[in-house]
N, CA, C and O atoms as a DFTB+ gen file, in Angstrom:
420 C
 N C O
     1  1      -3.099       5.121      -1.547
     2  2      -4.430       4.603      -1.412
     3  2      -5.486       5.693      -1.581
     4  3      -6.671       5.395      -1.736
     5  1      -5.068       6.926      -1.552
     6  2      -6.015       8.012      -1.762
     7  2      -6.642       7.909      -3.144
     8  3      -7.808       8.260      -3.321
     9  1      -5.880       7.429      -4.128
    10  2      -6.424       7.264      -5.467
    11  2      -7.572       6.266      -5.474
    12  3      -8.552       6.452      -6.194
    13  1      -7.456       5.206      -4.674
    14  2      -8.504       4.208      -4.585
    15  2      -9.757       4.803      -3.954
    16  3     -10.868       4.539      -4.412
    17  1      -9.584       5.597      -2.915
    18  2     -10.732       6.267      -2.293
    19  2     -11.398       7.215      -3.276
    20  3     -12.625       7.267      -3.364
    21  1     -10.590       7.963      -4.013
    22  2     -11.142       8.878      -5.012
    23  2     -11.917       8.122      -6.075
    24  3     -12.989       8.559      -6.495
    25  1     -11.380       6.990      -6.513
    26  2     -12.070       6.177      -7.517
    27  2     -13.431       5.722      -6.996
    28  3     -14.434       5.815      -7.704
    29  1     -13.463       5.231      -5.759
    30  2     -14.720       4.755      -5.180
    31  2     -15.740       5.887      -5.131
    32  3     -16.904       5.694      -5.485
    33  1     -15.307       7.059      -4.695
    34  2     -16.233       8.196      -4.610
    35  2     -16.714       8.638      -5.993
    36  3     -17.896       8.928      -6.175
    37  1     -15.810       8.691      -6.959
    38  2     -16.189       9.077      -8.318
    39  2     -17.157       8.073      -8.921
    40  3     -18.119       8.447      -9.592
    41  1     -16.898       6.807      -8.678
    42  2     -17.785       5.762      -9.205
    43  2     -19.154       5.837      -8.549
    44  3     -20.168       5.632      -9.216
    45  1     -19.202       6.125      -7.266
    46  2     -20.482       6.285      -6.578
    47  2     -21.270       7.443      -7.176
    48  3     -22.473       7.330      -7.412
    49  1     -20.584       8.562      -7.420
    50  2     -21.250       9.722      -8.038
    51  2     -21.738       9.388      -9.441
    52  3     -22.853       9.741      -9.823
    53  1     -20.879       8.695     -10.212
    54  2     -21.249       8.345     -11.584
    55  2     -22.467       7.435     -11.607
    56  3     -23.388       7.645     -12.397
    57  1     -22.474       6.429     -10.747
    58  2     -23.584       5.486     -10.754
    59  2     -24.870       6.087     -10.202
    60  3     -25.964       5.720     -10.629
    61  1     -24.740       7.006      -9.256
    62  2     -25.949       7.612      -8.698
    63  2     -26.627       8.539      -9.709
    64  3     -27.840       8.737      -9.654
    65  1     -25.843       9.108     -10.631
    66  2     -26.426       9.991     -11.637
    67  2     -26.728       9.276     -12.947
    68  3     -27.267       9.882     -13.873
    69  1     -26.388       8.005     -13.033
    70  2     -26.568       7.234     -14.261
    71  2     -28.028       6.814     -14.429
    72  3     -28.713       6.499     -13.456
    73  1     -28.485       6.815     -15.665
    74  2     -29.826       6.359     -15.982
    75  2     -29.933       4.837     -15.893
    76  3     -31.027       4.295     -15.740
    77  1     -28.799       4.155     -15.989
    78  2     -28.796       2.699     -15.975
    79  2     -28.664       2.121     -14.570
    80  3     -28.369       0.937     -14.412
    81  1     -28.880       2.945     -13.556
    82  2     -28.745       2.512     -12.176
    83  2     -29.872       1.541     -11.834
    84  3     -31.023       1.944     -11.672
    85  1     -29.531       0.267     -11.728
    86  2     -30.538      -0.751     -11.445
    87  2     -30.370      -1.349     -10.048
    88  3     -31.147      -2.216      -9.649
    89  1     -29.374      -0.897      -9.314
    90  2     -29.123      -1.410      -7.970
    91  2     -29.730      -0.452      -6.956
    92  3     -29.626       0.767      -7.091
    93  1     -30.350      -1.012      -5.962
    94  2     -30.959      -0.240      -4.890
    95  2     -29.921       0.717      -4.300
    96  3     -28.802       0.310      -3.987
    97  1     -30.295       1.987      -4.151
    98  2     -29.342       2.994      -3.683
    99  2     -28.823       2.705      -2.276
   100  3     -27.669       3.012      -1.977
   101  1     -29.645       2.124      -1.409
   102  2     -29.177       1.774      -0.062
   103  2     -28.112       0.683      -0.117
   104  3     -27.109       0.747       0.594
   105  1     -28.339      -0.321      -0.968
   106  2     -27.342      -1.386      -1.116
   107  2     -26.050      -0.822      -1.684
   108  3     -24.960      -1.196      -1.252
   109  1     -26.173       0.077      -2.652
   110  2     -24.996       0.676      -3.260
   111  2     -24.238       1.523      -2.233
   112  3     -23.009       1.471      -2.179
   113  1     -24.942       2.283      -1.437
   114  2     -24.309       3.106      -0.411
   115  2     -23.590       2.232       0.606
   116  3     -22.479       2.555       1.026
   117  1     -24.216       1.127       1.005
   118  2     -23.572       0.195       1.940
   119  2     -22.298      -0.382       1.336
   120  3     -21.283      -0.525       2.018
   121  1     -22.362      -0.713       0.046
   122  2     -21.181      -1.251      -0.632
   123  2     -20.055      -0.231      -0.622
   124  3     -18.921      -0.568      -0.285
   125  1     -20.348       1.008      -0.987
   126  2     -19.309       2.037      -1.027
   127  2     -18.767       2.347       0.361
   128  3     -17.565       2.552       0.526
   129  1     -19.633       2.382       1.345
   130  2     -19.164       2.604       2.717
   131  2     -18.227       1.482       3.159
   132  3     -17.208       1.729       3.805
   133  1     -18.582       0.258       2.808
   134  2     -17.726      -0.881       3.134
   135  2     -16.386      -0.775       2.417
   136  3     -15.339      -1.041       3.009
   137  1     -16.414      -0.388       1.141
   138  2     -15.171      -0.239       0.374
   139  2     -14.278       0.830       1.003
   140  3     -13.075       0.620       1.158
   141  1     -14.855       1.960       1.361
   142  2     -14.072       3.034       1.974
   143  2     -13.522       2.618       3.334
   144  3     -12.401       2.982       3.690
   145  1     -14.300       1.863       4.088
   146  2     -13.828       1.360       5.379
   147  2     -12.657       0.400       5.183
   148  3     -11.684       0.440       5.935
   149  1     -12.753      -0.458       4.178
   150  2     -11.663      -1.398       3.883
   151  2     -10.404      -0.666       3.462
   152  3      -9.301      -1.046       3.854
   153  1     -10.561       0.377       2.668
   154  2      -9.407       1.175       2.241
   155  2      -8.727       1.803       3.453
   156  3      -7.501       1.793       3.558
   157  1      -9.521       2.344       4.357
   158  2      -8.965       2.955       5.569
   159  2      -8.231       1.915       6.401
   160  3      -7.156       2.196       6.930
   161  1      -8.796       0.719       6.524
   162  2      -8.157      -0.345       7.285
   163  2      -6.851      -0.783       6.615
   164  3      -5.851      -1.007       7.297
   165  1      -6.856      -0.906       5.286
   166  2      -5.633      -1.277       4.567
   167  2      -4.546      -0.229       4.773
   168  3      -3.386      -0.570       5.003
   169  1      -4.917       1.027       4.691
   170  2      -3.943       2.102       4.915
   171  2      -3.340       2.015       6.308
   172  3      -2.138       2.215       6.485
   173  1      -4.169       1.719       7.287
   174  2      -3.694       1.591       8.659
   175  2      -2.720       0.420       8.787
   176  3      -1.683       0.546       9.439
   177  1      -3.044      -0.708       8.171
   178  2      -2.165      -1.885       8.232
   179  2      -0.841      -1.622       7.520
   180  3       0.213      -2.041       7.998
   181  1      -0.886      -0.943       6.399
   182  2       0.342      -0.604       5.672
   183  2       1.219       0.300       6.534
   184  3       2.432       0.108       6.605
   185  1       0.610       1.276       7.181
   186  2       1.365       2.192       8.045
   187  2       1.989       1.441       9.222
   188  3       3.136       1.702       9.585
   189  1       1.233       0.503       9.824
   190  2       1.784      -0.278      10.931
   191  2       2.961      -1.133      10.470
   192  3       3.965      -1.248      11.173
   193  1       2.836      -1.729       9.294
   194  2       3.942      -2.545       8.762
   195  2       5.171      -1.681       8.497
   196  3       6.295      -2.089       8.790
   197  1       4.961      -0.504       7.950
   198  2       6.082       0.394       7.680
   199  2       6.761       0.813       8.983
   200  3       7.988       0.876       9.055
   201  1       5.965       1.096      10.006
   202  2       6.533       1.466      11.304
   203  2       7.326       0.309      11.909
   204  3       8.426       0.508      12.426
   205  1       6.764      -0.898      11.844
   206  2       7.447      -2.068      12.389
   207  2       8.748      -2.329      11.633
   208  3       9.775      -2.640      12.237
   209  1       8.696      -2.200      10.317
   210  2       9.898      -2.396       9.499
   211  2      10.974      -1.371       9.884
   212  3      12.152      -1.710      10.002
   213  1      10.560      -0.139      10.074
   214  2      11.508       0.916      10.450
   215  2      12.113       0.629      11.823
   216  3      13.307       0.844      12.030
   217  1      11.297       0.147      12.763
   218  2      11.811      -0.207      14.084
   219  2      12.843      -1.331      13.981
   220  3      13.887      -1.285      14.632
   221  1      12.546      -2.334      13.164
   222  2      13.483      -3.447      12.993
   223  2      14.774      -2.991      12.324
   224  3      15.860      -3.447      12.681
   225  1      14.653      -2.087      11.353
   226  2      15.852      -1.542      10.712
   227  2      16.707      -0.790      11.725
   228  3      17.934      -0.883      11.709
   229  1      16.050      -0.053      12.596
   230  2      16.771       0.689      13.621
   231  2      17.448      -0.271      14.602
   232  3      18.596      -0.071      14.999
   233  1      16.717      -1.308      14.980
   234  2      17.238      -2.267      15.967
   235  2      18.383      -3.117      15.411
   236  3      19.399      -3.305      16.080
   237  1      18.218      -3.630      14.188
   238  2      19.205      -4.573      13.643
   239  2      20.153      -3.957      12.620
   240  3      21.196      -4.535      12.314
   241  1      19.802      -2.807      12.096
   242  2      20.664      -2.136      11.132
   243  2      20.376      -2.530       9.686
   244  3      19.959      -3.650       9.392
   245  1      20.608      -1.588       8.814
   246  2      20.346      -1.792       7.391
   247  2      21.240      -2.879       6.806
   248  3      20.831      -3.597       5.894
   249  1      22.452      -3.001       7.326
   250  2      23.383      -4.002       6.797
   251  2      22.867      -5.410       7.039
   252  3      22.941      -6.260       6.151
   253  1      22.350      -5.663       8.225
   254  2      21.792      -6.986       8.534
   255  2      20.607      -7.284       7.636
   256  3      20.495      -8.380       7.086
   257  1      19.724      -6.311       7.488
   258  2      18.561      -6.517       6.629
   259  2      18.978      -6.785       5.190
   260  3      18.412      -7.655       4.528
   261  1      19.949      -6.051       4.713
   262  2      20.417      -6.246       3.332
   263  2      20.986      -7.652       3.162
   264  3      20.736      -8.301       2.147
   265  1      21.738      -8.120       4.130
   266  2      22.314      -9.467       4.046
   267  2      21.220     -10.529       4.078
   268  3      21.260     -11.482       3.299
   269  1      20.237     -10.375       4.976
   270  2      19.140     -11.344       5.053
   271  2      18.323     -11.353       3.773
   272  3      17.968     -12.413       3.256
   273  1      18.026     -10.152       3.263
   274  2      17.232     -10.029       2.031
   275  2      17.970     -10.668       0.861
   276  3      17.367     -11.374       0.052
   277  1      19.271     -10.420       0.772
   278  2      20.057     -10.960      -0.329
   279  2      20.124     -12.486      -0.246
   280  3      19.993     -13.171      -1.260
   281  1      20.327     -13.015       0.958
   282  2      20.376     -14.466       1.134
   283  2      19.042     -15.106       0.735
   284  3      19.010     -16.082      -0.016
   285  1      17.952     -14.546       1.245
   286  2      16.636     -15.099       0.941
   287  2      16.312     -14.970      -0.545
   288  3      15.823     -15.918      -1.159
   289  1      16.579     -13.821      -1.114
   290  2      16.312     -13.595      -2.537
   291  2      17.080     -14.588      -3.403
   292  3      16.553     -15.100      -4.391
   293  1      18.329     -14.857      -3.024
   294  2      19.149     -15.797      -3.775
   295  2      18.585     -17.204      -3.754
   296  3      18.841     -17.995      -4.662
   297  1      17.818     -17.518      -2.722
   298  2      17.234     -18.851      -2.596
   299  2      15.921     -19.007      -3.344
   300  3      15.582     -20.115      -3.761
   301  1      15.179     -17.928      -3.524
   302  2      13.814     -18.074      -4.044
   303  2      13.513     -17.273      -5.313
   304  3      12.478     -17.501      -5.940
   305  1      14.379     -16.349      -5.705
   306  2      14.086     -15.479      -6.844
   307  2      15.086     -15.667      -7.980
   308  3      16.211     -16.124      -7.779
   309  1      14.635     -15.297      -9.186
   310  2      15.562     -15.261     -10.316
   311  2      16.449     -14.030     -10.166
   312  3      16.178     -13.156      -9.343
   313  1      17.508     -13.969     -10.963
   314  2      18.402     -12.804     -10.892
   315  2      17.653     -11.517     -11.220
   316  3      17.873     -10.485     -10.585
   317  1      16.776     -11.581     -12.204
   318  2      15.994     -10.390     -12.576
   319  2      15.110      -9.955     -11.407
   320  3      15.043      -8.767     -11.091
   321  1      14.437     -10.900     -10.768
   322  2      13.588     -10.571      -9.625
   323  2      14.413     -10.014      -8.466
   324  3      13.972      -9.100      -7.769
   325  1      15.607     -10.564      -8.261
   326  2      16.480     -10.055      -7.206
   327  2      16.837      -8.588      -7.458
   328  3      16.846      -7.775      -6.533
   329  1      17.128      -8.262      -8.708
   330  2      17.460      -6.880      -9.058
   331  2      16.267      -5.963      -8.802
   332  3      16.435      -4.843      -8.321
   333  1      15.062      -6.435      -9.122
   334  2      13.865      -5.631      -8.864
   335  2      13.666      -5.385      -7.372
   336  3      13.302      -4.283      -6.961
   337  1      13.905      -6.410      -6.571
   338  2      13.777      -6.270      -5.114
   339  2      14.782      -5.251      -4.594
   340  3      14.432      -4.395      -3.782
   341  1      16.009      -5.336      -5.049
   342  2      17.040      -4.399      -4.584
   343  2      16.718      -2.971      -5.025
   344  3      16.905      -2.027      -4.257
   345  1      16.239      -2.813      -6.251
   346  2      15.854      -1.477      -6.728
   347  2      14.716      -0.919      -5.888
   348  3      14.723       0.257      -5.525
   349  1      13.734      -1.768      -5.579
   350  2      12.609      -1.335      -4.764
   351  2      13.076      -0.959      -3.363
   352  3      12.627       0.043      -2.806
   353  1      13.965      -1.749      -2.798
   354  2      14.469      -1.463      -1.455
   355  2      15.194      -0.123      -1.423
   356  3      15.053       0.642      -0.469
   357  1      15.967       0.158      -2.464
   358  2      16.655       1.454      -2.521
   359  2      15.649       2.594      -2.561
   360  3      15.836       3.625      -1.915
   361  1      14.576       2.398      -3.326
   362  2      13.547       3.439      -3.426
   363  2      12.829       3.626      -2.091
   364  3      12.562       4.752      -1.673
   365  1      12.523       2.520      -1.431
   366  2      11.814       2.580      -0.149
   367  2      12.676       3.224       0.925
   368  3      12.167       3.969       1.762
   369  1      13.959       2.951       0.912
   370  2      14.856       3.452       1.942
   371  2      15.365       4.862       1.660
   372  3      16.047       5.445       2.502
   373  1      15.047       5.420       0.495
   374  2      15.537       6.761       0.183
   375  2      14.851       7.796       1.075
   376  3      13.695       7.607       1.455
   377  1      15.539       8.876       1.413
   378  2      14.947       9.903       2.287
   379  2      13.674      10.502       1.704
   380  3      12.741      10.800       2.450
   381  1      13.615      10.681       0.404
   382  2      12.423      11.264      -0.218
   383  2      11.235      10.345      -0.042
   384  3      10.134      10.804       0.261
   385  1      11.444       9.043      -0.228
   386  2      10.375       8.062      -0.080
   387  2       9.865       8.010       1.348
   388  3       8.655       7.967       1.572
   389  1      10.774       8.014       2.320
   390  2      10.358       7.975       3.719
   391  2       9.595       9.234       4.097
   392  3       8.639       9.170       4.870
   393  1      10.006      10.381       3.561
   394  2       9.329      11.635       3.871
   395  2       7.909      11.616       3.315
   396  3       6.972      11.979       4.027
   397  1       7.725      11.201       2.059
   398  2       6.386      11.185       1.472
   399  2       5.506      10.151       2.144
   400  3       4.295      10.345       2.254
   401  1       6.103       9.042       2.601
   402  2       5.355       8.022       3.309
   403  2       4.850       8.555       4.645
   404  3       3.701       8.319       5.017
   405  1       5.698       9.265       5.357
   406  2       5.303       9.841       6.647
   407  2       4.225      10.903       6.462
   408  3       3.327      11.033       7.295
   409  1       4.312      11.658       5.379
   410  2       3.333      12.710       5.134
   411  2       1.975      12.148       4.774
   412  3       0.961      12.800       5.023
   413  1       1.919      10.947       4.189
   414  2       0.651      10.371       3.777
   415  2      -0.127       9.752       4.938
   416  3      -1.292       9.392       4.771
   417  1       0.495       9.623       6.109
   418  2      -0.188       9.003       7.257
   419  2      -1.065       9.962       7.948
   420  3      -1.713       9.609       8.933
């Protein structure tokens, strides 16, 4: 989400220096502040979900989660989508992914 924050800041700088700036600077500043606040809130919610997921994995075990995910995926997804979910789960559960996720908080 840092990329999104960077984009918002870069866009604010670009528009503030632009000759075509037709929006009131106070309104624009309020918009950007709101966007940055929303990004911070989204990051917080993502972190809470990741923590809750990790707690559930610890409590019930990866095997149970894999079985539940596979059962549910088989009911609602195509085979291709199921493969994508499993690939994503492997990436999310890898030690490198968990380390970078913890570092970004």
